[in-house]
SEDREN-462258 format. One record per atom (N, C-alpha, C): atom name; z, x, y negated. Coordinates in steps of 0.2 Angstrom, whole numbers, padded with zeros to 4 digits. Atoms other than C-alpha are relative to their C-alpha. Layout:
! SEDREN-462258
CA Z X Y $
...
! end
This chain:
! SEDREN-462258
N -0004 0007 0001 $
CA -0413 -0493 0401 $
C 0003 0000 -0008 $
N -0004 -0001 0007 $
CA -0407 -0497 0383 $
C 0006 -0002 -0001 $
N -0008 0001 0002 $
CA -0390 -0495 0377 $
C 0002 -0006 -0005 $
N -0003 0007 0005 $
CA -0381 -0511 0369 $
C 0002 0004 -0006 $
N -0005 -0002 0007 $
CA -0376 -0507 0351 $
C -0002 -0004 -0006 $
N 0001 0005 0006 $
CA -0377 -0514 0335 $
C -0005 0003 -0006 $
N 0003 -0003 0003 $
CA -0386 -0501 0327 $
C -0006 0003 0000 $
N 0008 -0002 -0002 $
CA -0405 -0496 0324 $
C -0001 0006 -0007 $
N 0001 -0007 0005 $
CA -0410 -0480 0313 $
C -0008 0000 0000 $
N 0007 -0001 -0001 $
CA -0428 -0480 0307 $
C -0001 0008 -0003 $
N 0002 -0006 0002 $
CA -0434 -0462 0303 $
C 0006 0004 0001 $
N -0007 -0004 -0002 $
CA -0418 -0453 0310 $
C -0002 0007 0002 $
N 0002 -0008 -0004 $
CA -0428 -0436 0315 $
C 0002 0006 -0005 $
N -0003 -0005 0005 $
CA -0421 -0428 0298 $
C 0003 -0004 -0005 $
N -0002 0003 0004 $
CA -0413 -0431 0282 $
C 0006 -0003 0001 $
N -0007 0004 -0001 $
CA -0399 -0445 0280 $
C 0000 -0003 0005 $
N 0000 0003 -0006 $
CA -0405 -0453 0294 $
C 0002 0003 0006 $
N -0003 -0005 -0006 $
CA -0401 -0438 0306 $
C 0007 0000 -0002 $
N -0008 0000 0001 $
CA -0384 -0437 0297 $
C 0003 -0006 0001 $
N -0005 0007 -0002 $
CA -0379 -0455 0299 $
C -0002 0000 0008 $
N -0001 0001 -0007 $
CA -0385 -0454 0318 $
C 0006 0006 0003 $
N -0006 -0004 -0003 $
CA -0374 -0438 0321 $
C 0007 -0003 -0003 $
N -0007 0002 0001 $
CA -0360 -0447 0312 $
C 0002 -0006 0005 $
N -0001 0006 -0006 $
CA -0362 -0463 0323 $
C 0002 0004 0008 $
N -0001 -0005 -0005 $
CA -0362 -0449 0338 $
C 0009 0003 0000 $
N -0008 -0002 0000 $
CA -0345 -0443 0332 $
C 0004 -0005 -0001 $
N -0005 0006 -0003 $
CA -0338 -0460 0332 $
C -0001 -0002 0005 $
N 0001 0003 -0008 $
CA -0344 -0462 0349 $
C -0003 -0008 0000 $
N 0003 0006 0001 $
CA -0355 -0477 0343 $
C -0006 0000 0003 $
N 0008 0001 -0002 $
CA -0371 -0482 0352 $
C -0004 -0002 -0005 $
N 0005 0001 0005 $
CA -0386 -0484 0343 $
C -0007 0001 0002 $
N 0007 0000 -0002 $
CA -0406 -0486 0344 $
C -0003 0004 -0005 $
N 0004 -0004 0006 $
CA -0417 -0473 0336 $
C -0006 -0003 0000 $
N 0007 0003 0001 $
CA -0434 -0481 0330 $
C -0005 0007 -0001 $
N 0004 -0007 0001 $
CA -0447 -0464 0331 $
C -0007 -0002 0001 $
N 0005 0001 -0002 $
CA -0465 -0464 0331 $
C -0002 0005 0004 $
N 0000 -0005 -0008 $
CA -0464 -0449 0344 $
C 0007 0004 -0001 $
N -0005 -0003 -0001 $
CA -0451 -0438 0349 $
C 0001 0007 -0003 $
N 0002 -0005 0003 $
CA -0458 -0422 0341 $
C 0005 0003 -0004 $
N -0003 -0002 0004 $
CA -0446 -0422 0327 $
C 0009 -0001 0001 $
N -0006 0003 -0001 $
CA -0430 -0430 0337 $
C 0005 0006 0002 $
N -0007 -0005 -0002 $
CA -0414 -0417 0339 $
C 0000 -0001 0007 $
N -0002 -0001 -0008 $
CA -0412 -0412 0358 $
C 0007 -0005 0000 $
N -0007 0002 -0001 $
CA -0393 -0417 0355 $
C -0001 -0008 0000 $
N 0000 0007 0001 $
CA -0399 -0436 0349 $
C -0005 -0002 0008 $
N 0002 0003 -0005 $
CA -0412 -0436 0364 $
C 0003 0000 0007 $
N -0005 0000 -0006 $
CA -0400 -0432 0377 $
C 0006 -0003 0000 $
N -0006 0004 0001 $
CA -0386 -0441 0371 $
C -0001 -0007 0005 $
N 0000 0006 -0003 $
CA -0381 -0456 0383 $
C 0001 -0006 -0006 $
N -0001 0006 0005 $
CA -0377 -0466 0367 $
C -0006 -0003 -0004 $
N 0007 0001 0005 $
CA -0394 -0464 0359 $
C -0005 -0004 0004 $
N 0007 0003 -0003 $
CA -0410 -0476 0365 $
C -0005 0001 -0005 $
N 0005 -0001 0002 $
CA -0425 -0470 0360 $
C -0007 -0006 0000 $
N 0004 0007 -0001 $
CA -0438 -0485 0355 $
C -0007 0004 -0005 $
N 0003 -0001 0002 $
CA -0455 -0478 0351 $
C -0007 -0007 -0004 $
N 0005 0006 0005 $
CA -0468 -0488 0338 $
C -0002 0002 -0005 $
N 0002 -0001 0007 $
CA -0476 -0488 0322 $
C 0004 -0004 -0004 $
N -0002 0005 0005 $
CA -0468 -0494 0306 $
C -0003 -0004 -0002 $
N 0004 0006 0002 $
CA -0480 -0505 0302 $
C -0003 -0006 0006 $
N 0001 0005 -0005 $
CA -0481 -0515 0318 $
C 0007 -0003 0001 $
N -0007 0005 0001 $
CA -0468 -0529 0316 $
C 0001 -0003 0008 $
N -0003 0001 -0008 $
CA -0469 -0532 0336 $
C 0005 0005 0002 $
N -0004 -0007 -0002 $
CA -0463 -0514 0339 $
C 0008 0000 -0004 $
N -0006 0002 0005 $
CA -0450 -0517 0324 $
C 0004 -0005 0004 $
N -0005 0005 -0002 $
CA -0443 -0533 0330 $
C 0002 0002 0008 $
N -0003 -0002 -0006 $
CA -0440 -0527 0348 $
C 0004 0004 -0001 $
N -0007 -0005 0001 $
CA -0430 -0512 0342 $
C 0006 -0003 -0004 $
N -0006 0001 0003 $
CA -0419 -0522 0331 $
C 0003 -0007 0004 $
N -0004 0006 -0002 $
CA -0415 -0537 0344 $
C 0006 0001 0002 $
N -0007 0000 -0003 $
CA -0397 -0541 0347 $
C 0001 0006 -0004 $
N -0004 -0005 0003 $
CA -0394 -0528 0334 $
C 0003 -0004 -0008 $
N -0001 0003 0005 $
CA -0383 -0531 0317 $
C -0001 0004 -0006 $
N 0001 -0005 0006 $
CA -0387 -0516 0306 $
C -0007 0005 0000 $
N 0006 -0004 -0001 $
CA -0404 -0508 0302 $
C 0000 0005 -0005 $
N -0001 -0005 0005 $
CA -0402 -0491 0293 $
C -0006 0003 -0001 $
N 0006 -0003 0001 $
CA -0418 -0484 0284 $
C 0000 0007 -0003 $
N 0000 -0007 0002 $
CA -0419 -0466 0283 $
C -0005 0002 -0004 $
N 0005 -0002 0006 $
CA -0428 -0459 0268 $
C -0004 0005 0000 $
N 0002 -0007 -0002 $
CA -0435 -0443 0276 $
C -0008 -0001 -0001 $
N 0008 0000 -0001 $
CA -0454 -0449 0277 $
C -0002 -0004 -0005 $
N 0003 0005 0005 $
CA -0456 -0461 0263 $
C -0003 0003 -0006 $
N 0003 -0004 0008 $
CA -0460 -0448 0249 $
C -0006 0003 0002 $
N 0007 -0003 -0002 $
CA -0475 -0443 0260 $
C -0004 -0006 0003 $
N 0005 0007 -0002 $
CA -0481 -0462 0263 $
C -0002 -0002 -0005 $
N 0004 0003 0006 $
CA -0494 -0469 0252 $
C 0005 -0007 -0002 $
N -0004 0006 0001 $
CA -0485 -0483 0243 $
C -0003 -0007 0003 $
N 0002 0005 -0003 $
CA -0497 -0496 0251 $
C 0004 -0002 0006 $
N -0003 0000 -0007 $
CA -0491 -0491 0268 $
C 0007 -0002 0000 $
N -0008 0000 -0001 $
CA -0473 -0490 0263 $
C 0002 -0009 -0002 $
N -0002 0006 0003 $
CA -0473 -0508 0254 $
C -0002 -0005 0007 $
N 0001 0003 -0008 $
CA -0481 -0514 0272 $
C 0006 0000 0004 $
N -0005 -0001 -0004 $
CA -0466 -0506 0280 $
C 0006 -0005 -0002 $
N -0005 0004 0003 $
CA -0454 -0514 0268 $
C 0000 -0008 0002 $
N 0001 0008 0000 $
CA -0461 -0532 0270 $
C 0002 -0001 0008 $
N -0001 0000 -0007 $
CA -0461 -0529 0288 $
C 0007 -0001 0002 $
N -0006 0000 -0001 $
CA -0442 -0525 0289 $
C 0004 -0006 -0004 $
N -0003 0004 0002 $
CA -0438 -0537 0277 $
C 0000 -0007 0003 $
N 0000 0006 -0003 $
CA -0445 -0551 0286 $
C 0003 -0002 0007 $
N -0005 0000 -0007 $
CA -0437 -0546 0303 $
C 0007 0000 -0004 $
N -0008 0001 0001 $
CA -0419 -0544 0295 $
C 0001 -0006 -0002 $
N -0003 0007 0002 $
CA -0420 -0561 0287 $
C 0001 -0004 0006 $
N 0000 0003 -0006 $
CA -0426 -0568 0303 $
C 0006 0000 0005 $
N -0005 -0001 -0005 $
CA -0412 -0560 0313 $
C 0006 0001 -0003 $
N -0008 0000 0003 $
CA -0398 -0560 0300 $
C 0003 0006 0000 $
N -0003 -0007 0001 $
CA -0397 -0541 0299 $
C 0002 0002 -0007 $
N -0001 -0004 0005 $
CA -0389 -0530 0287 $
C -0005 0006 -0002 $
N 0004 -0005 0002 $
CA -0403 -0518 0279 $
C 0004 0005 -0004 $
N -0005 -0006 0003 $
CA -0394 -0501 0274 $
C -0006 0003 -0003 $
N 0006 -0004 0002 $
CA -0406 -0493 0262 $
C 0004 0005 -0005 $
N -0001 -0004 0006 $
CA -0403 -0476 0254 $
C -0004 0003 -0004 $
N 0005 -0002 0005 $
CA -0411 -0473 0238 $
C 0002 0007 -0003 $
N 0001 -0005 0003 $
CA -0411 -0459 0226 $
C 0003 0000 -0007 $
N -0002 0003 0007 $
CA -0402 -0457 0209 $
C -0003 0007 -0005 $
N 0003 -0004 0004 $
CA -0412 -0441 0204 $
C -0008 -0002 -0002 $
N 0006 0002 0002 $
CA -0426 -0450 0198 $
C -0001 -0002 -0007 $
N 0002 0002 0007 $
CA -0423 -0453 0180 $
C 0000 0004 -0005 $
N 0002 -0004 0006 $
CA -0427 -0444 0163 $
C 0007 0002 -0002 $
N -0006 -0004 0002 $
CA -0415 -0431 0159 $
C 0003 -0003 -0006 $
N -0004 0003 0006 $
CA -0410 -0438 0141 $
C 0003 -0007 0000 $
N -0003 0006 0001 $
CA -0406 -0455 0147 $
C 0007 0000 0003 $
N -0009 0000 -0002 $
CA -0387 -0460 0150 $
C 0000 -0005 0006 $
N -0001 0003 -0006 $
CA -0382 -0467 0166 $
C 0009 -0004 -0001 $
N -0005 0001 0002 $
CA -0366 -0478 0162 $
C 0002 -0005 0007 $
N -0002 0006 -0004 $
CA -0356 -0491 0173 $
C -0003 -0006 0002 $
N 0003 0006 0001 $
CA -0366 -0505 0169 $
C -0006 0000 0000 $
N 0007 0000 0001 $
CA -0383 -0500 0166 $
C -0004 0008 0003 $
N 0004 -0003 -0004 $
CA -0396 -0490 0174 $
C -0007 0003 -0005 $
N 0008 0000 0004 $
CA -0412 -0482 0164 $
C -0004 -0001 0006 $
N 0004 0000 -0005 $
CA -0427 -0485 0172 $
C -0005 0006 0000 $
N 0003 -0007 -0002 $
CA -0437 -0470 0180 $
C -0006 0001 -0003 $
N 0006 -0002 0002 $
CA -0451 -0461 0173 $
C -0006 0003 0005 $
N 0006 -0003 -0005 $
CA -0458 -0452 0188 $
C -0002 -0005 0004 $
N 0005 0004 -0006 $
CA -0470 -0457 0202 $
C 0004 -0003 0005 $
N -0004 0001 -0007 $
CA -0456 -0456 0216 $
C 0005 -0005 -0003 $
N -0005 0004 0004 $
CA -0443 -0464 0204 $
C -0003 -0007 -0002 $
N 0003 0007 0001 $
CA -0455 -0479 0200 $
C -0001 -0004 0007 $
N 0001 0002 -0007 $
CA -0457 -0481 0220 $
C 0007 -0002 0002 $
N -0006 0002 -0003 $
CA -0439 -0482 0223 $
C 0003 -0005 -0004 $
N -0002 0005 0003 $
CA -0436 -0493 0209 $
C -0003 -0007 0003 $
N 0003 0003 -0001 $
CA -0449 -0504 0215 $
C 0002 -0003 0006 $
N -0003 0002 -0006 $
CA -0442 -0504 0233 $
C 0007 -0004 -0002 $
N -0006 0004 0002 $
CA -0425 -0509 0225 $
C 0000 -0007 -0002 $
N 0002 0007 0002 $
CA -0432 -0524 0216 $
C -0001 -0004 0005 $
N 0002 0004 -0005 $
CA -0440 -0528 0231 $
C 0004 -0004 0005 $
N -0005 0001 -0005 $
CA -0425 -0529 0242 $
C 0006 -0006 -0005 $
N -0004 0006 0004 $
CA -0415 -0539 0226 $
C -0002 -0006 0002 $
N 0004 0005 0000 $
CA -0429 -0550 0227 $
C 0001 -0005 0007 $
N 0000 0003 -0007 $
CA -0427 -0553 0244 $
C 0008 -0002 0002 $
N -0008 0002 0000 $
CA -0408 -0555 0244 $
C 0001 -0006 -0003 $
N 0000 0006 0004 $
CA -0411 -0568 0230 $
C -0002 -0006 0003 $
N 0005 0005 -0005 $
CA -0425 -0579 0239 $
C 0001 0000 0006 $
N 0002 0002 -0008 $
CA -0424 -0576 0257 $
C 0008 0001 0004 $
N -0007 0000 -0003 $
CA -0405 -0573 0258 $
C 0001 0006 0006 $
N -0001 -0004 -0004 $
CA -0408 -0556 0265 $
C 0006 0004 -0001 $
N -0005 -0004 0001 $
CA -0393 -0545 0267 $
C -0001 0007 -0002 $
N 0003 -0007 0003 $
CA -0395 -0528 0258 $
C 0006 0004 -0002 $
N -0005 -0004 0002 $
CA -0384 -0513 0256 $
C -0004 0007 -0005 $
N 0003 -0006 0003 $
CA -0391 -0500 0244 $
C 0005 0005 -0002 $
N -0004 -0006 0001 $
CA -0384 -0482 0243 $
C -0004 0005 -0004 $
N 0003 -0004 0004 $
CA -0391 -0470 0229 $
C 0003 0007 0001 $
N -0001 -0007 -0001 $
CA -0390 -0453 0233 $
C -0002 0006 -0003 $
N 0003 -0005 0002 $
CA -0391 -0436 0225 $
C -0004 0005 0003 $
N 0003 -0006 -0004 $
CA -0398 -0419 0230 $
C 0004 0001 0007 $
N -0004 -0001 -0005 $
CA -0394 -0419 0249 $
C -0001 0006 0001 $
N -0001 -0005 -0004 $
CA -0388 -0404 0260 $
C 0003 -0001 0007 $
N -0004 0000 -0005 $
CA -0382 -0401 0276 $
C -0006 0001 0006 $
N 0005 -0004 -0006 $
CA -0389 -0396 0295 $
C -0006 -0005 0001 $
N 0008 0004 -0003 $
CA -0408 -0404 0297 $
C 0001 -0007 -0005 $
N -0001 0005 0005 $
CA -0403 -0414 0281 $
C -0001 0002 -0007 $
N 0001 -0004 0007 $
CA -0407 -0402 0266 $
C -0007 -0003 -0004 $
N 0008 0003 0005 $
CA -0420 -0409 0252 $
C -0004 0007 0000 $
N 0003 -0005 -0002 $
CA -0434 -0399 0253 $
C 0001 0006 -0005 $
N -0001 -0004 0003 $
CA -0431 -0392 0237 $
C 0005 0007 -0002 $
N -0006 -0005 -0001 $
CA -0416 -0382 0240 $
C 0002 0002 0007 $
N -0001 -0002 -0008 $
CA -0419 -0379 0259 $
C -0001 0007 -0001 $
N 0004 -0008 -0001 $
CA -0427 -0361 0255 $
C 0008 0002 0000 $
N -0006 -0004 0001 $
CA -0409 -0356 0251 $
C 0003 0002 0007 $
N -0003 -0001 -0007 $
CA -0403 -0358 0269 $
C -0005 0002 0005 $
N 0005 -0002 -0004 $
CA -0419 -0352 0277 $
C 0001 0007 0003 $
N -0002 -0006 -0001 $
CA -0414 -0336 0286 $
C -0005 0007 0000 $
N 0005 -0006 0003 $
CA -0431 -0327 0284 $
C -0002 0002 -0006 $
N 0002 -0002 0007 $
CA -0432 -0327 0266 $
C 0007 0000 -0004 $
N -0005 0001 0003 $
CA -0414 -0324 0262 $
C 0000 0006 -0006 $
N 0001 -0007 0005 $
CA -0420 -0306 0254 $
C -0005 -0002 -0003 $
N 0006 0001 0005 $
CA -0434 -0315 0244 $
C 0003 -0004 -0006 $
N -0001 0004 0006 $
CA -0433 -0323 0227 $
C -0001 -0007 0001 $
N 0000 0006 0000 $
CA -0431 -0341 0226 $
C -0002 -0003 -0007 $
N 0004 0003 0007 $
CA -0443 -0351 0215 $
C 0002 -0007 -0001 $
N -0001 0007 0000 $
CA -0437 -0368 0208 $
C -0003 -0003 -0007 $
N 0004 0003 0004 $
CA -0445 -0380 0197 $
C 0005 -0004 -0004 $
N -0005 0004 0005 $
CA -0429 -0384 0187 $
C 0005 0005 -0003 $
N -0005 -0003 0003 $
CA -0417 -0377 0175 $
C 0007 0003 0004 $
N -0007 0000 -0005 $
CA -0405 -0367 0187 $
C 0007 0000 -0003 $
N -0007 0000 0003 $
CA -0390 -0368 0174 $
C 0003 -0006 -0002 $
N -0001 0009 0001 $
CA -0391 -0387 0173 $
C 0006 -0002 0006 $
N -0005 0003 -0005 $
CA -0377 -0396 0182 $
C -0004 -0005 0004 $
N 0002 0005 -0004 $
CA -0384 -0406 0196 $
C 0004 -0003 0006 $
N -0005 0003 -0006 $
CA -0375 -0418 0208 $
C -0003 0001 0007 $
N 0001 -0002 -0006 $
CA -0375 -0411 0225 $
C 0005 -0005 0005 $
N -0004 0004 -0005 $
CA -0370 -0421 0241 $
C -0001 0003 0008 $
N 0000 -0003 -0009 $
CA -0366 -0414 0260 $
C -0002 -0007 0002 $
N 0001 0006 -0004 $
CA -0374 -0426 0271 $
C 0004 -0003 0004 $
N -0005 0003 -0005 $
CA -0361 -0428 0283 $
C 0006 -0005 -0005 $
N -0006 0004 0006 $
CA -0349 -0435 0266 $
C -0005 -0006 0000 $
N 0004 0006 0001 $
CA -0364 -0446 0264 $
C 0001 -0005 0005 $
N 0000 0003 -0005 $
CA -0365 -0453 0280 $
C 0007 -0004 0002 $
N -0006 0005 -0002 $
CA -0347 -0457 0283 $
C 0001 -0004 -0006 $
N -0002 0005 0005 $
CA -0346 -0464 0266 $
C -0003 -0007 0001 $
N 0005 0005 -0002 $
CA -0361 -0476 0270 $
C 0004 -0004 0007 $
N -0003 0002 -0007 $
CA -0352 -0479 0288 $
C 0007 -0005 -0002 $
N -0007 0005 0001 $
CA -0335 -0486 0280 $
C -0002 -0005 -0005 $
N 0002 0006 0005 $
CA -0344 -0496 0266 $
C -0003 -0007 0005 $
N 0002 0005 -0006 $
CA -0353 -0505 0282 $
C 0005 -0004 0002 $
N -0005 0002 -0003 $
CA -0336 -0509 0288 $
C 0003 -0005 -0005 $
N -0004 0003 0006 $
CA -0329 -0516 0271 $
C -0005 -0005 -0002 $
N 0004 0007 0003 $
CA -0335 -0534 0266 $
C -0006 0001 0001 $
N 0007 0000 0000 $
CA -0351 -0532 0276 $
C -0004 -0007 0001 $
N 0004 0006 -0001 $
CA -0354 -0550 0275 $
C -0002 -0002 -0008 $
N 0003 -0001 0008 $
CA -0359 -0547 0256 $
C -0006 -0001 0000 $
N 0007 0000 0000 $
CA -0376 -0552 0253 $
C -0003 0005 -0003 $
N 0004 -0006 0003 $
CA -0381 -0538 0242 $
C 0005 0003 -0003 $
N -0006 -0004 0003 $
CA -0371 -0523 0237 $
C -0004 0007 -0003 $
N 0004 -0005 0001 $
CA -0377 -0508 0228 $
C 0005 0007 -0002 $
N -0006 -0004 0003 $
CA -0367 -0491 0227 $
C -0004 0007 -0002 $
N 0001 -0007 0003 $
CA -0369 -0474 0216 $
C 0002 0004 0003 $
N -0002 -0006 -0003 $
CA -0366 -0460 0227 $
C -0001 0006 -0004 $
N 0000 -0006 0005 $
CA -0363 -0445 0214 $
C 0001 0006 0003 $
N -0001 -0006 -0005 $
CA -0358 -0433 0228 $
C 0008 0003 -0003 $
N -0006 -0003 0002 $
CA -0341 -0431 0218 $
C 0001 0004 -0003 $
N 0000 -0007 0004 $
CA -0345 -0414 0210 $
C -0007 0000 -0002 $
N 0005 -0003 0002 $
CA -0357 -0406 0200 $
C -0001 0007 0000 $
N 0001 -0007 -0002 $
CA -0365 -0390 0202 $
C -0007 0003 -0002 $
N 0007 -0003 0002 $
CA -0380 -0379 0194 $
C -0002 0004 0008 $
N 0004 -0003 -0005 $
CA -0393 -0371 0206 $
C 0004 0006 0002 $
N -0003 -0007 -0002 $
CA -0386 -0354 0204 $
C 0007 -0001 0003 $
N -0007 0000 -0004 $
CA -0368 -0360 0207 $
C -0001 -0002 0007 $
N 0001 0003 -0007 $
CA -0374 -0368 0223 $
C -0003 0007 0005 $
N 0003 -0008 -0002 $
CA -0384 -0349 0227 $
C 0007 0003 0002 $
N -0008 -0006 -0001 $
CA -0366 -0340 0224 $
C 0004 -0004 0006 $
N -0004 0002 -0004 $
CA -0359 -0353 0236 $
C -0002 0003 0009 $
N 0002 -0003 -0004 $
CA -0370 -0349 0249 $
C 0000 0007 0002 $
N 0000 -0007 -0001 $
CA -0370 -0331 0246 $
C 0007 0003 0002 $
N -0008 -0001 -0001 $
CA -0351 -0330 0247 $
C 0000 0000 0010 $
N 0000 0000 -0007 $
CA -0356 -0334 0266 $
C -0004 0005 0004 $
N 0006 -0003 -0004 $
CA -0372 -0325 0270 $
C 0001 0009 -0002 $
N 0000 -0007 0001 $
CA -0367 -0309 0260 $
C -0006 0002 -0004 $
N 0007 -0003 0001 $
CA -0383 -0309 0253 $
C -0003 -0005 -0006 $
N 0003 0004 0007 $
CA -0387 -0314 0233 $
C -0006 0001 -0002 $
N 0008 -0001 0000 $
CA -0404 -0319 0231 $
C 0000 -0002 -0009 $
N 0002 0000 0007 $
CA -0413 -0319 0214 $
C -0004 -0008 0000 $
N 0003 0007 0001 $
CA -0418 -0336 0207 $
C -0005 0000 -0005 $
N 0006 0001 0005 $
CA -0435 -0338 0198 $
C -0001 -0007 -0002 $
N 0000 0006 0000 $
CA -0436 -0353 0188 $
C -0008 0000 -0002 $
N 0007 0001 0000 $
CA -0454 -0359 0187 $
C -0002 -0004 -0006 $
N 0000 0005 0006 $
CA -0461 -0366 0171 $
C -0005 -0005 0001 $
N 0004 0005 -0003 $
CA -0472 -0381 0171 $
C -0007 0001 -0001 $
N 0007 -0001 -0001 $
CA -0489 -0374 0170 $
C 0001 0003 0006 $
N 0002 -0004 -0007 $
CA -0485 -0362 0186 $
C 0001 -0006 0005 $
N -0001 0006 -0005 $
CA -0479 -0379 0195 $
C -0007 -0003 0001 $
N 0009 0003 -0001 $
CA -0496 -0387 0190 $
C -0004 0005 0002 $
N 0005 -0004 -0005 $
CA -0505 -0372 0197 $
C 0001 0000 0007 $
N -0003 0000 -0007 $
CA -0495 -0372 0212 $
C -0003 -0006 0004 $
N 0003 0007 -0004 $
CA -0500 -0391 0216 $
C -0007 0001 0000 $
N 0006 0002 -0003 $
CA -0517 -0387 0215 $
C -0003 0003 0006 $
N 0000 -0003 -0004 $
CA -0516 -0377 0229 $
C 0003 -0003 0007 $
N -0004 0002 -0005 $
CA -0507 -0388 0240 $
C -0005 -0006 0003 $
N 0004 0004 -0005 $
CA -0514 -0400 0254 $
C 0001 -0008 -0002 $
N -0002 0007 0001 $
CA -0505 -0415 0247 $
C 0005 -0001 -0007 $
N -0001 -0001 0006 $
CA -0504 -0413 0228 $
C 0005 -0005 -0001 $
N -0005 0006 0003 $
CA -0496 -0430 0224 $
C 0007 0000 0003 $
N -0006 -0001 -0002 $
CA -0482 -0429 0235 $
C 0003 0007 -0002 $
N -0006 -0006 0002 $
CA -0476 -0411 0230 $
C 0000 -0001 -0008 $
N -0002 0004 0007 $
CA -0478 -0419 0211 $
C 0005 -0004 -0001 $
N -0006 0006 0002 $
CA -0467 -0433 0215 $
C 0005 0004 0002 $
N -0006 -0003 -0003 $
CA -0455 -0421 0225 $
C 0003 0005 -0006 $
N -0002 -0004 0005 $
CA -0455 -0408 0209 $
C 0003 -0004 -0005 $
N -0003 0004 0007 $
CA -0452 -0422 0196 $
C 0005 -0003 0002 $
N -0006 0004 -0001 $
CA -0438 -0430 0207 $
C 0005 0005 -0001 $
N -0006 -0005 0001 $
CA -0429 -0415 0207 $
C 0000 0005 -0006 $
N 0000 -0004 0007 $
CA -0433 -0407 0190 $
C 0001 -0005 -0005 $
N -0002 0006 0006 $
CA -0428 -0423 0180 $
C 0008 -0002 0004 $
N -0007 0002 0000 $
CA -0409 -0425 0181 $
C 0003 -0007 -0005 $
N -0002 0005 0004 $
CA -0398 -0437 0173 $
C 0006 0003 -0004 $
N -0007 -0002 0002 $
CA -0382 -0436 0162 $
C 0004 -0007 -0001 $
N -0005 0004 0000 $
CA -0367 -0445 0163 $
C 0003 -0001 -0006 $
N -0002 0001 0007 $
CA -0360 -0455 0149 $
C 0008 0004 0000 $
N -0006 -0005 0002 $
CA -0344 -0446 0141 $
C 0005 -0003 0004 $
N -0006 0003 -0003 $
CA -0332 -0459 0147 $
C 0000 0002 0008 $
N 0001 -0001 -0008 $
CA -0338 -0454 0166 $
C 0001 0008 0002 $
N -0001 -0006 -0002 $
CA -0335 -0436 0164 $
C 0005 0003 0004 $
N -0006 -0002 -0003 $
CA -0318 -0435 0170 $
C -0001 -0002 0008 $
N 0000 0002 -0007 $
CA -0324 -0444 0186 $
C -0006 0002 0003 $
N 0005 -0005 -0004 $
CA -0337 -0432 0190 $
C 0000 0007 -0002 $
N -0002 -0007 0002 $
CA -0329 -0415 0189 $
C -0006 0006 0004 $
N 0005 -0005 -0003 $
CA -0338 -0399 0191 $
C 0004 0003 0006 $
N -0003 -0002 -0005 $
CA -0334 -0390 0207 $
C 0003 0007 -0002 $
N -0005 -0006 0004 $
CA -0319 -0378 0204 $
C 0000 0003 0008 $
N -0002 -0002 -0006 $
CA -0313 -0376 0221 $
C -0005 -0001 0007 $
N 0007 0000 -0005 $
CA -0327 -0372 0234 $
C 0003 0000 0006 $
N -0003 0000 -0009 $
CA -0315 -0370 0250 $
C -0004 -0005 0004 $
N 0001 0008 -0004 $
CA -0319 -0389 0255 $
C -0008 0001 0002 $
N 0008 0000 -0003 $
CA -0338 -0384 0256 $
C -0003 0006 0004 $
N 0003 -0005 -0004 $
CA -0338 -0368 0265 $
C 0000 -0001 0006 $
N 0002 0002 -0006 $
CA -0337 -0375 0282 $
C -0005 -0005 0001 $
N 0008 0003 -0002 $
CA -0351 -0387 0280 $
C -0006 0005 -0003 $
N 0006 -0006 0003 $
CA -0362 -0372 0271 $
C -0001 0005 0007 $
N 0000 -0005 -0006 $
CA -0357 -0361 0287 $
C -0004 -0004 0006 $
N 0004 0004 -0005 $
CA -0364 -0376 0299 $
C -0006 -0001 -0002 $
N 0006 0001 0003 $
CA -0378 -0379 0288 $
C -0005 0007 0001 $
N 0002 -0008 -0001 $
CA -0383 -0359 0288 $
C -0001 0001 0007 $
N 0001 -0001 -0005 $
CA -0381 -0359 0306 $
C -0004 -0006 0004 $
N 0006 0006 -0002 $
CA -0392 -0375 0310 $
C -0006 0004 -0001 $
N 0007 -0002 0003 $
CA -0407 -0366 0300 $
C -0001 0007 0004 $
N 0002 -0007 -0004 $
CA -0404 -0349 0309 $
C -0002 -0001 0005 $
N 0002 0001 -0007 $
CA -0405 -0358 0326 $
C -0007 -0004 -0001 $
N 0005 0003 0000 $
CA -0419 -0369 0321 $
C -0007 0002 -0004 $
N 0005 -0003 0005 $
CA -0430 -0360 0309 $
C -0006 0003 0004 $
N 0005 -0002 -0002 $
CA -0447 -0358 0314 $
C -0002 0008 -0001 $
N 0000 -0007 0001 $
CA -0448 -0338 0317 $
C -0008 0001 -0003 $
N 0007 -0003 0001 $
CA -0468 -0338 0315 $
C 0000 -0002 -0008 $
N 0001 -0002 0007 $
CA -0465 -0343 0296 $
C 0004 0003 -0004 $
N -0003 -0004 0004 $
CA -0454 -0330 0292 $
C -0004 0005 -0005 $
! end
């Protein structure tokens, strides 16, 4: 029997969708989780009386319509779209927009801010156009949502998110820092390990999105640029984890030609290149915004989230892959 709720989450098996689902549970709020299968749905979500699982294809408008019936908010998890062909994702977006307009739903879209060329400036008033394939996809989706808001009165809230980390929500590029079976092995990164990058704890992002939904939810179109509050280098983030684990891992920065050679041996080369481009291109803040984006000085506030993330990956990481 489906639980009465105002929220439906698409792609909530991991990533920000999972983090938002866990935040709703912490608030004792019921919701519907729309999934293609329960293979990647966490046990805590499958067993909770507050969660209704609805199975179907993202490209099936009938299944989507059934999932959002009598709902107010549709949250689009972003964990699967990086591996989804553009054509399929465009169909998904068109279906969801059509359904959101018909049922007067608020569509919540977590975007990505790490998709722009490193030398381009971001100010409060302007954003650079992306130069990577994934960044171009993100921009196309945002343009599509803006068009839907203007022409179809679709209610949209976009939240651009930086490099994400947390239990079951860590971006693939830095996930290896938390994997227990590889803690004594060097970590390879396709990015300068000494460049300041915006990191965001998934639990904080989920709580922020939840608060923003409650504030002026009637506004037709809103965009939030969540920068994580602090910037940190990859080596600095490594040191933060090492403080908890007691193991300081060596970081090897890959050159562009090494990255290219590695992609030749991947089953999904296009997806890998998108991910590498997305992570290796960072943004620079305008000088007037430097004080608003401080470098992480006191790491104590992140200690408990780091412990929780390490605990999660220690319990769930597939031992056969160690």
